[in-house]
GUSEVEX-570182 format. One record per residue: residue in three letters; x, y, z of N, C-alpha, C, CB in turn. Coordinates in nm, 4 decimals, always signed. Glycine has a CB too. Example, Ala and Ser with C-alpha at 12.3 -4.5 7.8 and 13.67 -1.06 7.14 Angstrom:
BEGIN
REC  aa    neast   nnorth      nup   caeast  canorth     caup    ceast   cnorth      cup   cbeast  cbnorth     cbup
REC ala  +1.3190  -0.5690  +0.7800  +1.2300  -0.4500  +0.7800  +1.3200  -0.3300  +0.7800  +1.1308  -0.4473  +0.9046
REC ser  +1.2850  -0.2250  +0.7080  +1.3670  -0.1060  +0.7140  +1.2900  +0.0030  +0.7870  +1.4084  -0.0598  +0.5725
END
This chain:
BEGIN
REC  aa    neast   nnorth      nup   caeast  canorth     caup    ceast   cnorth      cup   cbeast  cbnorth     cbup
REC met  +0.0638  -0.1162  -0.0239  -0.0101  +0.0079  +0.0253  +0.1202  +0.1456  -0.0168  -0.0525  -0.0153  +0.2295
REC leu  +0.0631  +0.1966  -0.1125  +0.1541  +0.3156  -0.0836  +0.0778  +0.4083  -0.0208  +0.2190  +0.3792  -0.2031
REC ile  +0.1232  +0.5126  +0.0659  +0.0683  +0.6174  +0.1579  +0.1340  +0.7276  +0.1029  +0.0943  +0.5997  +0.3151
REC val  +0.1231  +0.8522  +0.0544  +0.1525  +0.9572  +0.0748  +0.0752  +1.1003  +0.0775  +0.2264  +0.9492  +0.0132
REC thr  +0.1767  +1.2004  +0.1413  +0.0645  +1.3166  +0.1606  +0.0547  +1.4212  -0.0026  +0.1285  +1.4339  +0.3215
REC thr  +0.1145  +1.3435  -0.0792  +0.0595  +1.4547  -0.1987  -0.0449  +1.3688  -0.2640  +0.1868  +1.5125  -0.3265
REC pro  -0.0913  +1.5073  -0.3591  -0.2286  +1.4274  -0.4155  -0.1878  +1.3379  -0.5234  -0.3495  +1.5302  -0.4798
REC ser  -0.1083  +1.3230  -0.6115  -0.0397  +1.2457  -0.6905  +0.0720  +1.1833  -0.6502  -0.0144  +1.3030  -0.7825
REC val  +0.0915  +1.0556  -0.7957  +0.2104  +1.0254  -0.7409  +0.3087  +1.0064  -0.9045  +0.1898  +0.8738  -0.6255
REC glu  +0.4045  +1.0812  -0.8727  +0.4818  +1.0493  -1.0137  +0.4796  +0.9077  -1.1244  +0.6225  +1.0560  -0.9697
REC gly  +0.4753  +0.9166  -1.2405  +0.4756  +0.8211  -1.3121  +0.3445  +0.7110  -1.2958  +0.6016  +0.7717  -1.2883
REC tyr  +0.2044  +0.7810  -1.2362  +0.1324  +0.6750  -1.1901  -0.0027  +0.7611  -1.2463  +0.1529  +0.6281  -1.0140
REC arg  -0.1157  +0.7486  -1.2632  -0.2329  +0.7989  -1.2963  -0.3263  +0.7025  -1.1722  -0.2669  +0.7768  -1.4755
REC val  -0.4282  +0.8344  -1.1601  -0.5479  +0.7665  -1.0573  -0.6732  +0.6966  -1.1523  -0.6277  +0.9071  -0.9467
REC lys  -0.6663  +0.5779  -1.1749  -0.7351  +0.4841  -1.2325  -0.9034  +0.4886  -1.1842  -0.6583  +0.3526  -1.1974
REC lys  -0.9148  +0.5019  -1.0393  -1.0085  +0.4866  -0.9666  -0.9864  +0.5745  -0.8308  -1.0244  +0.3469  -0.9528
REC tyr  -1.1075  +0.6947  -0.7872  -1.1310  +0.7079  -0.6830  -1.2161  +0.6625  -0.5838  -1.1335  +0.7781  -0.6902
REC ile  -1.1742  +0.6276  -0.4727  -1.2607  +0.5007  -0.3853  -1.3127  +0.6248  -0.2800  -1.1408  +0.3349  -0.2916
REC gly  -1.2458  +0.6997  -0.2013  -1.3258  +0.7958  -0.1320  -1.2105  +0.7996  +0.0016  -1.5070  +0.7395  -0.0985
REC leu  -1.2769  +0.9055  +0.0553  -1.2147  +0.9231  +0.2028  -1.1984  +0.8058  +0.3134  -1.3004  +1.0227  +0.2710
REC val  -1.0662  +0.7507  +0.3535  -1.0425  +0.6687  +0.4172  -1.0043  +0.7674  +0.5688  -0.9407  +0.5756  +0.3397
REC thr  -1.0490  +0.6781  +0.7114  -0.9706  +0.7634  +0.8544  -0.9369  +0.6320  +0.8955  -1.0743  +0.8736  +0.9901
REC gly  -0.8371  +0.7154  +1.0159  -0.7945  +0.6152  +1.1329  -0.7589  +0.6947  +1.2313  -0.6778  +0.5155  +1.1055
REC glu  -0.8174  +0.6207  +1.3593  -0.7895  +0.7460  +1.4656  -0.7298  +0.6240  +1.5794  -0.9648  +0.8647  +1.5277
REC ala  -0.7010  +0.7256  +1.6857  -0.6181  +0.6295  +1.7742  -0.6404  +0.7446  +1.9468  -0.4029  +0.6077  +1.6879
REC ile  -0.6931  +0.7099  +2.0146  -0.6728  +0.7438  +2.1470  -0.5891  +0.6743  +2.2361  -0.7777  +0.7467  +2.1987
REC leu  -0.5046  +0.7268  +2.3361  -0.4205  +0.6918  +2.4155  -0.4178  +0.7505  +2.5308  -0.3236  +0.6954  +2.3689
REC gly  -0.4449  +0.6793  +2.6195  -0.3939  +0.7236  +2.7905  -0.2404  +0.7227  +2.8042  -0.4524  +0.6004  +2.9201
REC ala  -0.2191  +0.8310  +2.8877  -0.0422  +0.8073  +2.9405  -0.0985  +0.7761  +3.1124  +0.1029  +1.0051  +2.9173
REC asn  -0.0074  +0.7104  +3.1283  -0.0263  +0.6867  +3.2847  +0.0471  +0.7472  +3.3895  -0.0071  +0.5620  +3.3133
REC met  +0.0350  +0.7703  +3.4641  +0.0701  +0.8760  +3.5867  +0.2368  +0.8371  +3.6139  -0.0447  +0.8436  +3.7523
REC phe  +0.3027  +0.7479  +3.6120  +0.4627  +0.7567  +3.6047  +0.4697  +0.8446  +3.4956  +0.5516  +0.6128  +3.5779
REC lys  +0.4724  +0.8255  +3.3341  +0.4667  +0.8695  +3.2766  +0.4379  +1.0124  +3.3036  +0.4244  +0.8066  +3.2267
REC asp  +0.3520  +1.0705  +3.3140  +0.3124  +1.2007  +3.3547  +0.4225  +1.2645  +3.4584  +0.1668  +1.1900  +3.4201
REC ile  +0.4851  +1.1793  +3.5509  +0.5219  +1.2567  +3.6625  +0.6951  +1.2718  +3.5619  +0.5043  +1.1582  +3.8551
REC met  +0.7299  +1.1818  +3.4882  +0.8796  +1.1843  +3.4275  +0.8883  +1.3123  +3.3421  +0.9159  +1.0451  +3.3278
REC ala  +0.7651  +1.3087  +3.2422  +0.7500  +1.4349  +3.1547  +0.7445  +1.5376  +3.2465  +0.6245  +1.4400  +3.0602
REC gly  +0.6955  +1.5575  +3.3350  +0.6551  +1.7076  +3.4151  +0.8281  +1.7371  +3.4298  +0.5396  +1.6928  +3.6109
REC phe  +0.8441  +1.6530  +3.4927  +1.0479  +1.6457  +3.5574  +1.1168  +1.6979  +3.4254  +1.1406  +1.4307  +3.6005
REC arg  +1.0943  +1.6223  +3.3166  +1.1688  +1.6912  +3.2001  +1.1544  +1.8483  +3.1301  +1.1403  +1.6051  +3.0976
REC asp  +1.0445  +1.8382  +3.2004  +0.9575  +1.9829  +3.1172  +1.0694  +2.1007  +3.2317  +0.6940  +1.9975  +3.1622
REC ile  +1.0857  +2.0531  +3.3691  +1.1481  +2.1550  +3.4711  +1.2866  +2.1435  +3.3779  +1.1572  +2.1030  +3.6658
REC val  +1.3433  +2.0177  +3.3776  +1.5223  +2.0182  +3.3778  +1.5763  +2.0511  +3.2222  +1.5953  +1.8382  +3.4280
REC gly  +1.4385  +2.0080  +3.1331  +1.4932  +2.0259  +2.9886  +1.4929  +1.8627  +2.9206  +1.6689  +2.1025  +2.9952
REC gly  +1.5069  +1.8573  +2.8138  +1.4994  +1.7366  +2.7215  +1.3726  +1.7035  +2.6812  +1.5530  +1.6196  +2.7785
REC arg  +1.3949  +1.5892  +2.5772  +1.2838  +1.4926  +2.5380  +1.2217  +1.3888  +2.6196  +1.3238  +1.4269  +2.4392
REC ser  +1.1078  +1.3675  +2.6050  +1.0268  +1.2615  +2.6873  +1.0278  +1.1564  +2.6147  +0.8850  +1.2919  +2.7231
REC ala  +1.1124  +1.0579  +2.6203  +1.1048  +0.9109  +2.5192  +0.9793  +0.8827  +2.5538  +1.2144  +0.7673  +2.5493
REC ala  +0.8796  +0.8498  +2.6982  +0.7649  +0.7770  +2.7052  +0.6991  +0.8280  +2.6066  +0.6955  +0.7766  +2.8246
REC tyr  +0.6604  +0.9879  +2.5919  +0.5542  +1.0243  +2.5303  +0.5809  +1.0111  +2.3944  +0.5129  +1.1458  +2.5662
REC glu  +0.7142  +1.0181  +2.3574  +0.7534  +0.9988  +2.1916  +0.7286  +0.8812  +2.1504  +0.8981  +1.0181  +2.1493
REC ala  +0.7222  +0.7625  +2.2587  +0.7274  +0.6190  +2.2454  +0.5277  +0.6216  +2.2122  +0.8104  +0.5196  +2.4228
REC glu  +0.4686  +0.6792  +2.3075  +0.3182  +0.6868  +2.2824  +0.2841  +0.7409  +2.1528  +0.2491  +0.7705  +2.3842
REC ile  +0.3124  +0.8533  +2.1109  +0.2786  +0.9351  +1.9951  +0.3001  +0.7931  +1.9003  +0.3889  +1.0915  +1.9629
REC gly  +0.4375  +0.7466  +1.8579  +0.4713  +0.6758  +1.7681  +0.3461  +0.5610  +1.7877  +0.6264  +0.6360  +1.7807
REC lys  +0.3264  +0.4788  +1.8881  +0.2256  +0.3568  +1.8918  +0.0944  +0.4219  +1.8352  +0.2004  +0.2884  +2.0559
REC ala  +0.0640  +0.5807  +1.9013  -0.0792  +0.6175  +1.8071  -0.0702  +0.6221  +1.6987  -0.1447  +0.7314  +1.8180
REC lys  +0.0219  +0.6684  +1.6307  -0.0067  +0.7267  +1.4933  +0.0046  +0.5900  +1.4107  +0.1084  +0.8566  +1.4410
REC thr  +0.1072  +0.4795  +1.4754  +0.1269  +0.3365  +1.4015  -0.0130  +0.2763  +1.3769  +0.2191  +0.2248  +1.4962
REC phe  -0.0942  +0.2841  +1.4929  -0.2347  +0.1924  +1.5040  -0.2977  +0.3151  +1.4014  -0.3273  +0.1621  +1.7001
REC ala  -0.3232  +0.4518  +1.4045  -0.4170  +0.4972  +1.3358  -0.3892  +0.4838  +1.1803  -0.4389  +0.6265  +1.3810
REC ile  -0.2774  +0.4917  +1.1221  -0.2145  +0.4516  +0.9911  -0.2703  +0.3088  +0.9530  -0.0486  +0.4495  +1.0026
REC asn  -0.2283  +0.2644  +1.0190  -0.2644  +0.0584  +1.0169  -0.4816  +0.0794  +1.0261  -0.1568  -0.0744  +1.2760
REC glu  -0.5157  +0.1187  +1.0901  -0.6696  +0.1350  +1.0859  -0.6915  +0.2090  +0.9250  -0.7317  +0.2481  +1.2348
REC met  -0.6433  +0.3016  +0.8635  -0.6931  +0.3795  +0.7843  -0.6596  +0.2700  +0.6631  -0.6339  +0.5335  +0.7883
REC thr  -0.5171  +0.2242  +0.6424  -0.5037  +0.1218  +0.5402  -0.6051  +0.0141  +0.5517  -0.3702  +0.0623  +0.5448
REC gln  -0.6311  -0.0431  +0.6558  -0.7023  -0.1603  +0.6416  -0.8081  -0.1620  +0.6135  -0.7045  -0.2232  +0.7203
REC thr  -0.8893  -0.0330  +0.6070  -1.0141  +0.0366  +0.5537  -0.9890  +0.0261  +0.4082  -1.0363  +0.1953  +0.6045
REC ala  -0.9000  +0.1140  +0.3471  -0.8319  +0.1207  +0.2003  -0.8399  +0.0014  +0.1440  -0.6846  +0.1598  +0.1944
REC val  -0.7596  -0.0721  +0.1963  -0.7390  -0.2208  +0.1492  -0.8843  -0.3128  +0.1196  -0.6492  -0.2990  +0.2753
REC ser  -0.9935  -0.2665  +0.2332  -1.0888  -0.3864  +0.2318  -1.2053  -0.3154  +0.1046  -1.1695  -0.4233  +0.4207
REC gln  -1.1751  -0.1915  +0.1037  -1.2350  -0.1078  -0.0387  -1.1817  -0.1204  -0.1528  -1.2318  +0.0306  -0.0363
REC gly  -1.0166  -0.2127  -0.2156  -1.0118  -0.2300  -0.3148  -0.9035  -0.1441  -0.3584  -1.1215  -0.2248  -0.3609
REC ala  -0.8666  -0.0351  -0.2538  -0.7418  +0.0578  -0.2898  -0.6114  +0.0211  -0.2917  -0.7326  +0.1563  -0.2121
REC asn  -0.5353  +0.0367  -0.3732  -0.4027  +0.0265  -0.3505  -0.2698  +0.1433  -0.3192  -0.3819  -0.0359  -0.4526
REC ala  -0.3536  +0.2569  -0.3070  -0.2733  +0.3835  -0.2423  -0.3587  +0.4710  -0.1640  -0.2063  +0.4770  -0.3519
REC ile  -0.3216  +0.5475  -0.0841  -0.3514  +0.6573  -0.0187  -0.2888  +0.8040  -0.0728  -0.3117  +0.6260  +0.1133
REC leu  -0.3642  +0.8879  -0.1090  -0.3313  +0.9851  -0.1358  -0.3551  +1.1151  -0.0347  -0.3772  +0.9857  -0.2442
REC ser  -0.3168  +1.1889  -0.0219  -0.3446  +1.3376  +0.0108  -0.3610  +1.2870  +0.1819  -0.5095  +1.4247  -0.0856
REC val  -0.2442  +1.2310  +0.2040  -0.2810  +1.1896  +0.3915  -0.2276  +1.3239  +0.4793  -0.1629  +1.0162  +0.4665
REC asp  -0.3362  +1.3186  +0.5931  -0.2828  +1.4353  +0.6632  -0.2996  +1.3780  +0.8196  -0.3730  +1.5882  +0.6249
REC leu  -0.2309  +1.3958  +0.9125  -0.2234  +1.3320  +1.0503  -0.2207  +1.4617  +1.1234  -0.0892  +1.2266  +1.0824
REC asp  -0.3241  +1.4373  +1.2110  -0.3513  +1.5468  +1.3363  -0.3514  +1.4525  +1.4851  -0.5306  +1.6364  +1.3121
REC phe  -0.2651  +1.5408  +1.5358  -0.2544  +1.5561  +1.6876  -0.3203  +1.6244  +1.7870  -0.1613  +1.5923  +1.7099
REC glu  -0.3594  +1.5891  +1.9052  -0.4656  +1.6537  +1.9779  -0.4177  +1.6001  +2.0966  -0.6192  +1.6256  +1.9399
REC thr  -0.4294  +1.6552  +2.2258  -0.4196  +1.6195  +2.3739  -0.5897  +1.6350  +2.3890  -0.3055  +1.7387  +2.4843
REC ile  -0.6887  +1.5345  +2.4653  -0.7857  +1.5496  +2.5366  -0.7808  +1.4925  +2.6564  -0.8775  +1.5193  +2.4806
REC gly  -0.9310  +1.5052  +2.6964  -0.9526  +1.4741  +2.8416  -0.9328  +1.5731  +2.9491  -0.8724  +1.3726  +2.8748
REC ala  -0.9806  +1.5641  +3.0956  -0.9382  +1.6596  +3.2036  -0.7732  +1.6529  +3.1797  -0.9942  +1.6076  +3.3713
REC asn  -0.7539  +1.7971  +3.1801  -0.6025  +1.7998  +3.1876  -0.4867  +1.7362  +3.0817  -0.5803  +1.7372  +3.3070
REC gly  -0.5943  +1.7504  +2.9540  -0.4848  +1.6601  +2.8376  -0.4423  +1.5366  +2.8842  -0.3373  +1.7341  +2.8028
REC ser  -0.4962  +1.4447  +2.9421  -0.4299  +1.3423  +3.0100  -0.4149  +1.2071  +2.9000  -0.5195  +1.3088  +3.1514
REC met  -0.5128  +1.2558  +2.7567  -0.4835  +1.1440  +2.6758  -0.4469  +1.1912  +2.5249  -0.6072  +1.0465  +2.6795
REC leu  -0.4024  +1.1152  +2.4445  -0.3360  +1.1620  +2.3191  -0.4060  +1.0791  +2.2055  -0.1687  +1.1382  +2.3223
REC met  -0.4598  +1.1518  +2.1238  -0.5710  +1.1828  +1.9887  -0.4551  +1.1769  +1.8849  -0.6734  +1.3621  +1.9852
REC val  -0.4556  +1.1024  +1.7752  -0.4010  +1.0573  +1.6597  -0.5389  +1.0506  +1.5281  -0.3254  +0.9004  +1.7036
REC ala  -0.5528  +1.1448  +1.4456  -0.6364  +1.0881  +1.3599  -0.5650  +1.1050  +1.1886  -0.7875  +1.1657  +1.3885
REC val  -0.5482  +1.0244  +1.1106  -0.5223  +1.0301  +0.9928  -0.6470  +0.9996  +0.9120  -0.4166  +0.9519  +0.9700
REC ser  -0.6276  +1.0958  +0.8026  -0.7176  +1.0925  +0.6941  -0.6405  +1.0794  +0.5410  -0.8050  +1.2268  +0.7069
REC gly  -0.6822  +1.0388  +0.4418  -0.6690  +1.0228  +0.3046  -0.7766  +0.9909  +0.2299  -0.5849  +0.9391  +0.2796
REC thr  -0.7458  +1.0149  +0.0609  -0.8065  +0.9439  -0.0087  -0.7896  +0.8305  -0.0884  -0.8370  +0.9999  -0.0521
REC ala  -0.8698  +0.7403  -0.0410  -0.8387  +0.5697  -0.1219  -0.8465  +0.5681  -0.2714  -0.9646  +0.4429  -0.0790
REC val  -0.7873  +0.5447  -0.3198  -0.7482  +0.5167  -0.4763  -0.7113  +0.3953  -0.5558  -0.6481  +0.5819  -0.5006
REC val  -0.7099  +0.3576  -0.6481  -0.6414  +0.2492  -0.7262  -0.5710  +0.3051  -0.8180  -0.7240  +0.1529  -0.7877
REC leu  -0.4445  +0.3038  -0.8046  -0.2962  +0.3675  -0.9335  -0.2740  +0.2958  -1.0152  -0.1398  +0.3884  -0.8923
REC glu  -0.2786  +0.3191  -1.1381  -0.1821  +0.2602  -1.2370  -0.0777  +0.3199  -1.2840  -0.2343  +0.2284  -1.3372
REC lys  +0.0152  +0.2368  -1.3295  +0.1580  +0.2815  -1.4098  +0.0740  +0.3577  -1.5239  +0.2784  +0.1315  -1.4791
REC glu  +0.1525  +0.4988  -1.5440  +0.1488  +0.5792  -1.6529  +0.2058  +0.5112  -1.8205  +0.2374  +0.7014  -1.5989
REC asn  +0.1719  +0.4730  -1.9349  +0.2305  +0.4495  -2.0354  +0.3089  +0.5452  -2.0683  +0.1608  +0.4190  -2.1183
REC ile  +0.4460  +0.5732  -2.0964  +0.5053  +0.6835  -2.1479  +0.5496  +0.6293  -2.2465  +0.5947  +0.7546  -2.0767
END
Protein backbone atom coordinates (compact mmCIF):
# COMPACT_ATOMS: atom_id res chain seq x y z
CA MET A 1 0.00 0.00 0.00
CA LEU A 2 1.45 3.33 -1.06
CA ILE A 3 0.66 6.09 1.45
CA VAL A 4 1.65 9.66 0.52
CA THR A 5 0.86 13.21 1.60
CA THR A 6 0.81 14.42 -2.00
CA PRO A 7 -2.30 14.46 -4.25
CA SER A 8 -0.53 12.48 -6.98
CA VAL A 9 2.37 10.11 -7.57
CA GLU A 10 4.84 10.73 -10.37
CA GLY A 11 4.61 8.05 -13.06
CA TYR A 12 1.14 6.91 -12.00
CA ARG A 13 -2.38 8.02 -12.74
CA VAL A 14 -5.50 7.59 -10.66
CA LYS A 15 -7.60 4.89 -12.28
CA LYS A 16 -10.36 5.05 -9.66
CA TYR A 17 -11.15 7.31 -6.70
CA ILE A 18 -12.63 5.23 -3.90
CA GLY A 19 -13.08 7.94 -1.28
CA LEU A 20 -12.18 9.16 2.16
CA VAL A 21 -10.55 6.76 4.59
CA THR A 22 -9.68 7.52 8.20
CA GLY A 23 -8.03 6.05 11.25
CA GLU A 24 -8.07 7.18 14.85
CA ALA A 25 -6.24 6.22 18.02
CA ILE A 26 -6.72 7.52 21.54
CA LEU A 27 -4.19 6.51 24.15
CA GLY A 28 -3.99 7.39 27.81
CA ALA A 29 -0.69 8.18 29.46
CA ASN A 30 -0.06 6.59 32.83
CA MET A 31 0.83 8.51 36.00
CA PHE A 32 4.51 7.47 35.96
CA LYS A 33 4.97 8.80 32.44
CA ASP A 34 3.20 12.04 33.44
CA ILE A 35 5.55 12.52 36.40
CA MET A 36 8.65 11.83 34.30
CA ALA A 37 7.44 14.15 31.53
CA GLY A 38 6.81 16.88 34.11
CA PHE A 39 10.33 16.42 35.47
CA ARG A 40 11.75 16.68 31.93
CA ASP A 41 9.76 19.89 31.42
CA ILE A 42 11.52 21.38 34.45
CA VAL A 43 15.07 20.27 33.58
CA GLY A 44 14.69 20.23 29.81
CA GLY A 45 15.08 17.40 27.35
CA ARG A 46 12.88 15.09 25.39
CA SER A 47 10.28 12.77 26.86
CA ALA A 48 11.01 9.34 25.41
CA ALA A 49 7.89 7.92 27.09
CA TYR A 50 5.56 10.37 25.34
CA GLU A 51 7.44 10.06 22.04
CA ALA A 52 6.92 6.30 22.18
CA GLU A 53 3.19 6.75 22.89
CA ILE A 54 2.83 9.16 19.97
CA GLY A 55 4.61 6.67 17.71
CA LYS A 56 2.28 3.85 18.81
CA ALA A 57 -0.82 5.98 18.29
CA LYS A 58 0.35 7.11 14.84
CA THR A 59 1.09 3.53 13.76
CA PHE A 60 -2.28 2.29 15.04
CA ALA A 61 -4.21 5.08 13.25
CA ILE A 62 -2.35 4.58 9.95
CA ASN A 63 -2.88 0.80 10.13
CA GLU A 64 -6.61 1.31 10.72
CA MET A 65 -6.84 3.68 7.74
CA THR A 66 -4.85 1.28 5.55
CA GLN A 67 -7.03 -1.71 6.45
CA THR A 68 -10.13 0.27 5.47
CA ALA A 69 -8.57 1.25 2.14
CA VAL A 70 -7.50 -2.32 1.36
CA SER A 71 -10.97 -3.65 2.19
CA GLN A 72 -12.39 -1.21 -0.36
CA GLY A 73 -9.98 -2.31 -3.11
CA ALA A 74 -7.46 0.56 -2.97
CA ASN A 75 -3.76 0.18 -3.67
CA ALA A 76 -2.80 3.68 -2.51
CA ILE A 77 -3.87 6.51 -0.22
CA LEU A 78 -3.24 10.07 -1.39
CA SER A 79 -3.30 13.46 0.38
CA VAL A 80 -2.75 11.92 3.82
CA ASP A 81 -3.06 14.28 6.79
CA LEU A 82 -2.08 13.48 10.39
CA ASP A 83 -3.50 15.44 13.33
CA PHE A 84 -2.36 15.19 16.95
CA GLU A 85 -4.42 16.45 19.91
CA THR A 86 -4.55 16.06 23.66
CA ILE A 87 -8.02 15.47 25.05
CA GLY A 88 -9.70 14.70 28.34
CA ALA A 89 -9.38 16.32 31.73
CA ASN A 90 -5.96 17.99 31.97
CA GLY A 91 -5.07 16.76 28.48
CA SER A 92 -4.42 13.29 29.87
CA MET A 93 -5.12 11.45 26.63
CA LEU A 94 -3.48 11.63 23.23
CA MET A 95 -5.53 11.44 20.05
CA VAL A 96 -4.06 10.82 16.62
CA ALA A 97 -6.36 11.11 13.61
CA VAL A 98 -5.29 10.36 10.05
CA SER A 99 -7.24 10.75 6.83
CA GLY A 100 -6.63 10.44 3.13
CA THR A 101 -8.18 9.55 -0.21
CA ALA A 102 -8.20 5.86 -1.13
CA VAL A 103 -7.49 5.29 -4.81
CA VAL A 104 -6.49 2.70 -7.36
CA LEU A 105 -3.30 3.78 -9.10
CA GLU A 106 -1.93 2.44 -12.36
CA LYS A 107 1.42 3.02 -14.03
CA GLU A 108 1.32 5.60 -16.80
CA ASN A 109 2.28 4.53 -20.30
CA ILE A 110 5.17 6.76 -21.27
